[in-house]
C-alpha positions as CSV (number, residue, x, y, z in Angstrom):
1,M,-13.5,-2.5,34.7
2,E,-15.6,-2.1,31.6
3,S,-15.6,-5.3,29.4
4,T,-17.2,-5.9,26.1
5,E,-17.3,-8.8,23.6
6,T,-17.0,-9.0,19.9
7,D,-16.3,-11.5,17.2
8,V,-13.7,-9.6,15.3
9,L,-11.6,-6.8,16.8
10,I,-9.6,-4.8,14.2
11,V,-6.7,-2.8,15.6
12,G,-6.0,0.0,13.2
13,A,-8.5,2.2,11.2
14,G,-6.2,2.9,8.3
15,L,-6.9,1.8,4.7
16,T,-6.4,-1.9,5.4
17,G,-8.3,-2.1,8.6
18,C,-11.2,0.0,7.3
19,T,-11.4,-2.2,4.2
20,L,-11.8,-5.3,6.3
21,A,-14.4,-3.6,8.6
22,L,-16.5,-2.5,5.6
23,A,-16.2,-5.9,4.0
24,L,-17.5,-7.5,7.1
25,A,-20.3,-5.0,7.8
26,N,-23.8,-6.3,7.7
27,T,-22.6,-9.9,8.0
28,S,-23.3,-12.3,10.9
29,L,-20.1,-11.2,12.7
30,D,-19.9,-8.5,15.3
31,V,-17.1,-6.2,14.4
32,M,-15.2,-3.6,16.4
33,V,-12.4,-1.2,15.2
34,L,-9.9,0.4,17.5
35,E,-7.9,3.4,16.3
36,R,-5.3,5.1,18.5
37,G,-5.5,8.4,16.6
38,R,-8.3,10.8,16.0
39,P,-10.7,10.6,13.0
40,I,-9.1,11.5,9.7
41,R,-10.4,14.6,8.1
42,P,-10.8,14.8,4.3
43,P,-8.0,16.7,2.7
44,A,-9.0,20.1,1.4
45,L,-7.8,20.6,-2.2
46,N,-6.8,24.1,-3.2
47,D,-5.3,25.7,-6.2
48,P,-1.5,25.6,-6.2
49,V,0.3,28.9,-5.8
50,C,3.9,29.5,-6.9
51,A,5.9,32.1,-5.1
52,G,9.2,31.9,-6.8
53,A,10.3,28.2,-6.5
54,A,8.1,27.7,-3.4
55,L,4.8,25.9,-4.0
56,T,1.9,26.4,-1.6
57,G,-1.8,25.7,-1.6
58,V,-1.6,22.0,-2.2
59,V,-2.2,19.2,0.3
60,P,0.9,17.9,1.9
61,G,1.5,14.4,3.1
62,R,1.8,10.9,1.7
63,I,0.2,9.7,-1.5
64,I,-0.6,6.2,-2.6
65,A,-1.3,4.5,-5.9
66,L,-4.5,2.5,-6.1
67,N,-4.6,0.1,-9.0
68,R,-7.8,-0.6,-10.9
69,Q,-8.6,-3.8,-9.0
70,S,-8.3,-1.9,-5.6
71,L,-10.5,0.9,-6.9
72,E,-13.2,-1.6,-8.0
73,A,-12.9,-3.5,-4.7
74,L,-13.4,-0.3,-2.6
75,A,-16.4,0.5,-4.7
76,R,-17.9,-2.9,-4.1
77,I,-17.8,-2.3,-0.3
78,G,-19.4,1.1,-0.6
79,V,-16.5,3.5,-1.2
80,P,-16.6,4.5,-4.8
81,S,-13.8,6.7,-6.1
82,E,-16.3,9.5,-6.4
83,S,-16.4,9.8,-2.6
84,Y,-12.8,11.0,-2.4
85,P,-10.4,13.1,-4.5
86,H,-8.5,10.9,-7.0
87,F,-6.3,11.5,-10.0
88,P,-6.4,8.7,-12.7
89,F,-3.4,7.7,-14.6
90,H,-3.7,6.3,-18.1
91,R,-0.2,5.2,-18.8
92,I,2.9,4.0,-16.9
93,C,6.3,5.0,-18.2
94,A,9.7,3.7,-17.1
95,V,13.0,5.3,-18.3
96,D,16.5,4.1,-17.6
97,G,18.3,7.3,-16.6
98,C,21.7,5.7,-17.0
99,G,21.0,4.2,-20.4
100,S,18.7,4.4,-23.4
101,G,16.1,1.9,-22.2
102,R,12.4,3.0,-22.2
103,F,9.2,1.2,-21.5
104,S,5.5,2.2,-21.4
105,V,2.1,0.6,-21.4
106,A,-1.2,2.5,-21.8
107,A,-4.7,1.6,-20.5
108,S,-6.0,1.5,-24.1
109,E,-3.7,-1.5,-24.8
110,L,-5.7,-3.4,-22.2
111,G,-9.1,-2.1,-23.3
112,L,-9.4,0.1,-20.2
113,D,-9.9,3.8,-19.6
114,T,-7.5,4.0,-16.7
115,L,-4.8,1.9,-15.0
116,G,-5.5,3.3,-11.6
117,S,-5.5,6.5,-9.5
118,I,-3.1,8.5,-7.4
119,V,-4.8,9.6,-4.1
120,H,-3.8,11.4,-1.0
121,A,-3.4,8.6,1.6
122,D,-5.9,10.3,4.0
123,A,-8.6,10.8,1.3
124,P,-10.1,7.3,1.1
125,V,-9.5,6.6,4.8
126,A,-11.5,9.7,5.7
127,A,-14.4,8.5,3.6
128,M,-14.2,5.0,5.0
129,Q,-14.0,6.1,8.6
130,A,-17.1,8.3,8.1
131,Q,-19.0,5.4,6.7
132,L,-18.0,3.2,9.6
133,R,-19.1,5.8,12.1
134,D,-22.6,5.6,10.5
135,A,-22.7,1.8,10.3
136,S,-25.0,0.2,12.8
137,S,-23.2,-3.2,12.5
138,V,-19.7,-1.9,13.2
139,E,-18.4,-0.1,16.3
140,I,-15.4,2.1,15.8
141,R,-13.5,3.7,18.7
142,F,-10.9,6.4,18.3
143,E,-8.1,7.3,20.7
144,A,-8.1,3.7,21.9
145,E,-4.7,2.1,22.3
146,V,-4.0,-1.5,23.1
147,S,-1.8,-2.1,26.1
148,S,-1.9,-5.9,26.4
149,L,-3.2,-9.2,25.0
150,D,-4.2,-12.3,27.0
151,D,-5.1,-15.4,25.0
152,A,-7.6,-17.8,26.4
153,A,-9.3,-20.9,25.2
154,E,-11.9,-19.4,22.8
155,S,-11.0,-15.7,22.7
156,T,-8.3,-13.1,23.4
157,S,-8.7,-10.5,26.1
158,V,-7.5,-7.1,24.9
159,T,-6.8,-4.5,27.6
160,L,-6.8,-0.9,26.5
161,S,-4.8,2.0,27.9
162,D,-7.9,3.4,29.6
163,G,-8.2,0.1,31.6
164,S,-11.2,-1.3,29.6
165,C,-11.2,-4.7,28.1
166,V,-12.5,-6.3,24.9
167,D,-12.9,-10.1,24.6
168,A,-12.5,-11.0,20.9
169,K,-12.7,-14.3,19.1
170,L,-10.3,-12.8,16.6
171,V,-7.8,-9.9,16.9
172,V,-6.7,-8.4,13.5
173,A,-3.5,-6.5,13.6
174,A,-3.9,-3.7,11.0
175,D,-1.8,-1.2,12.9
176,G,1.0,-0.7,10.4
177,G,4.6,-1.6,9.9
178,Q,5.5,-0.8,13.5
179,S,2.6,-3.0,14.7
180,T,2.2,-3.1,18.5
181,V,-0.1,-6.1,18.2
182,R,2.4,-8.1,16.2
183,T,5.1,-7.4,18.8
184,M,2.8,-8.3,21.7
185,A,2.0,-11.6,19.9
186,G,5.7,-12.4,19.6
187,I,5.6,-12.8,15.8
188,Q,9.1,-12.3,14.4
189,Q,10.1,-10.6,11.1
190,L,12.8,-10.9,8.5
191,G,13.9,-7.8,6.7
192,W,16.2,-4.9,6.4
193,T,16.5,-1.2,5.9
194,Y,17.8,0.2,2.6
195,S,20.7,2.6,2.3
196,Q,18.4,5.0,0.5
197,Q,15.7,7.2,1.9
198,A,12.5,8.4,0.1
199,I,12.0,12.1,-0.4
200,V,8.4,13.1,-1.0
201,C,7.0,16.5,-2.1
202,N,4.7,18.0,-4.7
203,A,5.9,19.9,-7.7
204,Q,4.6,22.2,-10.4
205,C,6.1,21.5,-13.8
206,A,6.2,23.6,-17.0
207,L,4.3,21.0,-19.1
208,P,1.2,18.9,-18.5
209,H,1.8,15.4,-17.2
210,G,-0.9,14.0,-19.5
211,C,-2.1,11.5,-16.8
212,D,1.2,9.6,-17.1
213,A,2.7,7.9,-14.0
214,S,6.4,8.1,-14.8
215,Q,9.5,6.7,-13.2
216,V,13.2,7.4,-14.0
217,F,15.7,4.9,-12.7
218,L,19.1,6.2,-11.6
219,D,22.0,4.5,-9.9
220,T,21.3,6.7,-6.9
221,G,17.7,5.5,-6.8
222,P,14.4,5.9,-8.7
223,V,12.4,9.1,-8.9
224,A,8.7,8.9,-9.7
225,L,6.4,11.7,-11.0
226,L,2.7,10.9,-10.3
227,P,-0.2,13.0,-11.4
228,L,-2.0,15.1,-8.8
229,S,-4.2,17.0,-11.2
230,S,-6.2,16.5,-14.4
231,G,-4.3,15.6,-17.6
232,D,-4.1,19.1,-19.0
233,Q,-2.4,20.3,-15.7
234,S,1.1,19.9,-14.4
235,L,0.9,19.3,-10.6
236,V,2.7,16.1,-9.7
237,S,3.7,14.1,-6.6
238,V,7.4,13.4,-6.3
239,V,8.8,10.2,-4.7
240,W,12.6,10.3,-5.0
241,S,14.6,7.5,-3.5
242,H,18.2,8.6,-3.0
243,N,21.4,7.6,-1.3
244,D,21.9,11.1,0.1
245,A,18.4,12.3,0.9
246,D,19.6,14.6,3.6
247,A,21.7,16.6,1.2
248,L,18.8,16.9,-1.3
249,C,16.4,18.0,1.4
250,A,18.9,20.7,2.5
251,L,18.9,22.3,-1.0
252,T,17.0,25.5,-1.5
253,D,13.8,25.3,-3.5
254,D,15.5,26.7,-6.6
255,E,18.4,24.2,-6.3
256,F,16.0,21.3,-5.7
257,C,13.9,22.2,-8.7
258,A,17.0,22.2,-10.9
259,A,18.2,18.9,-9.5
260,L,14.8,17.3,-10.0
261,T,14.5,18.7,-13.6
262,E,17.9,17.1,-14.4
263,A,17.1,13.8,-12.6
264,T,13.8,13.4,-14.5
265,E,15.3,14.5,-17.9
266,A,12.8,17.4,-17.9
267,R,10.1,14.8,-18.6
268,Y,7.4,17.5,-18.0
269,G,9.6,20.4,-18.8
270,E,11.3,22.4,-16.1
271,V,10.2,21.9,-12.5
272,I,9.0,25.4,-11.5
273,A,8.2,25.1,-7.8
274,V,8.1,22.5,-5.0
275,T,6.6,22.1,-1.6
276,P,8.8,21.5,1.5
277,R,10.4,18.1,1.4
278,L,10.0,15.2,3.8
279,S,12.0,12.0,3.9
280,F,11.5,8.6,5.4
281,P,13.5,5.3,5.5
282,L,12.8,2.5,3.0
283,L,12.2,-0.9,4.6
284,Q,11.6,-4.4,3.5
285,H,10.0,-6.7,6.1
286,Q,8.1,-10.0,6.0
287,A,6.5,-11.5,9.1
288,L,7.4,-15.2,9.8
289,G,3.8,-16.3,9.6
290,Y,0.6,-14.2,9.4
291,V,-1.5,-16.1,11.9
292,R,-1.8,-17.4,15.5
293,K,-4.8,-18.8,17.2
294,H,-7.3,-15.9,17.6
295,L,-4.9,-13.5,15.8
296,V,-4.0,-12.5,12.2
297,L,-1.7,-9.9,10.6
298,L,-3.0,-7.7,7.8
299,G,-1.3,-5.2,5.4
300,D,1.9,-3.5,6.6
301,A,1.7,-5.3,9.9
302,A,2.5,-8.5,7.9
303,H,4.7,-7.1,5.1
304,T,6.3,-3.9,4.0
305,I,8.0,-3.5,0.6
306,H,10.1,-1.0,-1.3
307,P,7.7,1.6,-2.9
308,L,9.3,1.1,-6.3
309,A,6.0,0.1,-8.0
310,G,3.6,1.6,-5.5
311,Q,2.0,-1.8,-4.6
312,G,2.0,-1.6,-0.8
313,A,-1.6,-0.3,-0.4
314,N,-2.9,-2.6,-3.0
315,L,-1.4,-5.7,-1.3
316,G,-3.0,-4.6,2.0
317,I,-6.5,-4.2,0.4
318,A,-6.1,-7.6,-1.2
319,D,-5.2,-9.0,2.3
320,A,-8.3,-7.5,3.8
321,L,-10.7,-8.8,1.1
322,T,-9.2,-12.3,1.2
323,L,-9.5,-12.5,5.0
324,A,-13.1,-11.3,4.7
325,Q,-13.8,-14.1,2.3
326,E,-12.3,-16.7,4.7
327,L,-14.3,-15.3,7.6
328,G,-17.4,-15.3,5.5
329,T,-17.4,-19.1,5.7
330,C,-18.1,-19.0,9.4
331,R,-21.8,-18.5,8.8
332,Y,-22.2,-22.0,7.4
333,S,-19.1,-23.9,8.6
334,G,-19.7,-23.5,12.3
335,Q,-16.1,-22.4,12.8
336,L,-15.2,-19.5,15.1
337,P,-13.4,-16.5,13.5
338,G,-10.3,-17.3,15.5
339,D,-10.0,-20.9,14.4
340,I,-6.5,-21.5,13.3
341,R,-7.5,-23.8,10.5
342,L,-9.7,-21.1,9.0
343,L,-6.9,-18.5,9.4
344,R,-4.4,-20.8,7.7
345,G,-6.5,-20.5,4.5
346,Y,-5.9,-16.8,4.5
347,E,-2.2,-17.3,5.1
348,R,-1.9,-19.8,2.3
349,R,-3.6,-17.6,-0.2
350,R,-1.8,-14.3,0.7
351,M,1.7,-15.1,1.8
352,P,3.0,-16.5,-1.5
353,I,1.7,-13.5,-3.4
354,N,3.1,-11.0,-0.9
355,V,6.5,-12.6,-0.7
356,G,6.6,-13.0,-4.5
357,V,5.9,-9.3,-5.0
358,A,8.5,-8.4,-2.4
359,A,11.0,-10.5,-4.2
360,L,10.2,-9.0,-7.5
361,M,10.6,-5.4,-6.1
362,E,13.9,-6.5,-4.5
363,G,15.1,-7.8,-7.9
364,F,14.1,-4.5,-9.6
365,Y,15.8,-2.5,-6.9
366,R,19.1,-4.4,-7.3
367,L,19.0,-4.4,-11.1
368,F,18.2,-0.7,-11.4
369,G,20.3,0.4,-8.4
370,S,23.6,-0.9,-9.9
371,S,26.1,1.2,-11.7
372,H,28.2,-1.7,-13.1
373,I,28.4,-2.0,-16.8
374,L,26.8,-5.4,-17.2
375,P,23.5,-4.6,-15.2
376,L,23.4,-1.2,-17.0
377,W,23.5,-3.0,-20.4
378,I,21.0,-5.7,-19.4
379,R,18.4,-3.4,-18.1
380,S,18.7,-0.8,-20.9
381,R,18.6,-3.4,-23.6
382,G,15.9,-5.4,-21.8
383,M,13.6,-2.4,-21.4
384,S,13.9,-1.6,-25.0
385,E,13.3,-5.2,-26.2
386,L,10.3,-5.6,-23.8
387,A,8.8,-2.4,-25.1
388,R,8.5,-3.9,-28.6
389,V,6.5,-7.0,-27.5
390,A,2.8,-6.2,-27.2
391,G,2.1,-9.4,-25.1
392,I,4.7,-8.4,-22.5
393,R,3.4,-4.9,-22.3
394,K,-0.1,-6.3,-21.8
395,L,1.1,-8.6,-19.1
396,I,3.0,-5.9,-17.2
397,G,-0.1,-3.7,-17.5
398,Q,-2.3,-6.4,-16.1
399,L,0.1,-6.9,-13.2
400,A,0.2,-3.1,-12.6
401,T,-3.6,-2.8,-12.6
402,G,-4.1,-6.0,-10.5
403,T,-6.3,-7.5,-13.3
404,W,-4.0,-10.4,-14.0
405,S,-5.4,-13.6,-12.5
406,F,-4.3,-17.2,-12.1
407,D,-5.7,-20.4,-10.6
408,Q,-5.3,-19.7,-6.8
409,D,-6.3,-23.2,-5.9
410,E,-3.7,-24.7,-8.2
411,L,-1.0,-22.5,-6.6
412,V,-2.1,-23.8,-3.1
413,R,-2.1,-27.4,-4.4
414,L,1.4,-27.1,-5.8
415,R,2.7,-25.5,-2.6
416,G,1.0,-28.2,-0.6
417,D,-0.2,-27.9,2.9
418,N,3.3,-27.8,4.3
419,L,3.6,-24.1,4.4
420,H,2.7,-24.5,8.0
421,S,2.6,-28.2,9.1
422,Q,1.8,-27.4,12.7
423,D,-1.6,-28.0,14.1
424,E,-3.5,-26.0,16.6
425,S,-1.0,-26.9,19.3
426,D,1.7,-24.8,17.6
427,V,0.2,-21.4,18.4
């Protein structure tokens, strides 16, 4: 049976796993990445074609919002936004579709040119995987699936489905919300599935989107229109959370265009044409701990949140960069990558933020998902009042771009070291 050794074994070559691998490239650590799928191909962008209300010629699939901090972080590890298609947005707009509340913040208010970019989920991953394949300091294997984990004194033995083994000082679970590694490690989760499902598609509108990222809040769920073209064009990505997604997906293209135009208050004029719709369940999960001896959870394997503000990908990138910082101390501390004390530092830094963002999204969901008169009045009045305060708009813009900062060490001190009071024997 073939057996190899590595310092860090990353399971999952998606956005989060690739970010960590590139951040650790050319360090003193040996890094291996396992991906159960095939290499991602760069999406081919074509001109949209409208045949009646049917839209073709555009790339299907999931899109993600990368805030300014994430874009800059990817550039620092060798993946600038120029290496993959991206569509900047300069303003975020929120509208209470059940009231009169409106709120917006522009990049210019923060002294910035953009707040972030909308990208096809596969676009940066394809660029990152290609870079990893060319990196001499990182080994990446595709169509490699983990079948078992066996923890030992100083490493974990990972058996693959082809019978080969990898002995790793640290195993990183970056294999998504349905993480096989997390399940094998016996790490439990808290969470729930929402009553809504998210409908995703692309749409051609009558008016240009002006590089705005817009969201209309309805009592049936929020609907977002996100730019997928330059500012003088009108191709947008639609993410519509709805209580009866099946019924919406069953509509004809003409009927769906009319329903979307009404739901978004014709923000970019009439919706002319749409691509076929897909739907997926909305989840909220948080792992009960991110680390074990020789093992750590990253990104969606550790936490999934409602896509209300499009922060899932950004949280995963921040996880990866924080873990890379912690692992970087190995070169002078003498610690092994799988040392539980080292991994606890990553957990202390990231768990409060991830849980806090999840709680904030849950609060927004409950406030904007209610049809009762009091929440309707509070959110409509509140949005209008906040829109008048420049300082609040700036703060929300900084939160949206990831450029807001605070004293991380002070947060850890205030929380104390009791987040996990167990020592190495509790793994």
